[in-house]
N, C-alpha and C positions, 0 to 999 in steps of 0.2 A: 939670737933674739929677733933680728929683723925677719928671719924666715917665718917665725910665728906671727910677727907683727903684720905680715902680708894679709893675714886673715882680718886683722883689726882694720886695715885700710878699707876694706869693703864696708865695715860698720862705721868708719870715720864720718862720712857724710851724715849718717843717721844720728850718731851720738854728738859729734861736733865738740861740745865742751868736755864731754867725759872721755878721758883717755886712760887706758890701762897703765901707761907709763906715767901719767899725770902731767903730760906736757900741756902748754897753753893751747888754746883753740887755734889762734893764728899761726903760732910757731908749729904746732902739732901737724896741721894739714901740710904745710910746706915742707917741714922737716921729714915727715914720714914719706912723702912722695920722693923727695930727693934721696933719702937713704935707701929706699927700696930700689929706686932706679939706679 
């Protein structure tokens, strides 16, 4: 899953509130970076 999410990370800053997984904006940004790292 996260392998695919890596692509979403690039769009994260653009979409912000909109997440494919449906995570919150604040949690999404931090969680995505942490998980991918």
